[in-house]
C-alpha positions, 0 to 999 in steps of 0.5 A: 801875325802868322798867316800859315804854319806847317804840321805833320800830315797825319798820325803814323809810326816809322821805324829805323834800326841803328846798330841793333837798337830799334827806334820807333818814331810816332808823329801826330798833329796836336793843338794843345799840350794836353793832346800832346801828353795823351799821345805820349802816354798812348805810346808808352802804353803801346810799347811797355817793354821799351827802355825809353820813350823820348818826346818833343813837341811844338805848339802855337801857330805863330812861329816867332817865339814869344812874339807880341802877336802870339801873346796878344792872341793867347797862343804863345809858342810852347816847346817841350822835350824829354830824354826819358832816361837817356843821357841829358841832351841826347834824345829830346833836344835833337828831336826838338831841333828836327821839328824846328828845322823842318818848321813844324808846329802843332806837332808831337814826336815820340821816339820809342827805343828798344836797346839792341845791346850795342852802346851808341855813345852820346854822339850816336844817340843824338844822330839816331834820335834826330834821324828817327824823327826826320825819316818819320816826317819824310814818310808821314808828310807835311800839311800846310794850314792857312789863317783864312776868313770864313764867309757863309754863303746861302743859296737856294737848292736849285743852285746849290749843286752847281755852286758847290762844284764851282767852289770846289774847283775854285781857289777858295776853300770849302770848309763846311756845308749844311742843308736846311731850308736853304743851302749853306756853304762856309768858304775860306778866303784869304784876307785880301780876297774879299772883294774878288770873292764877292764879285765872283760869287755875284757873277756866278749866281746872278746876284742870288747868293747871299754872303756874310763874313763870320770870322776866321779859322785855320784851314788845311790847304788842298793836297796836290 
């Protein structure tokens, strides 16, 4: 079972020009095929005069295509691409190959091309579409997500402020906070960190904080 994956750090567009043709690559993190299709449709709407809107996307946190773990969890890896009128295999496939080579998933790439009057040939198109995606990834950046266990920590208000600061400066990930009659902190910990986390929390709060595991989720690792 995969415990981490890489996706693009955010939504953005990067443009390159090759022999007078403009290639605008839009990247976005997505978690479903529906969301990926919405990004593709939005790019077509944003640049209706463009000649081609080629795309590629990869979904599924488990990078092992068709693995037993991904099938059991209902998260099969999905890969799709389209040449959108370019010669077959010259746009969507090289775009998809960049996503694979960069080990990105839950990511959609849309390359909008404005033809500049100079034919690039099949080899030139393959290089251009791949370069458009690769340079966009470099500009927008990559983010790692980890599969973590969630622990709900409950503590009185008089300890809440300091505990929140301590969690933020610790190796553990603060996922969410809620302030009701008492303070609630949802904390992400690695599967093998349970004993260490509970001991750390007990020592920090004198045993006054309550902690209960509530499941697991995917959380982004802090940027450095």
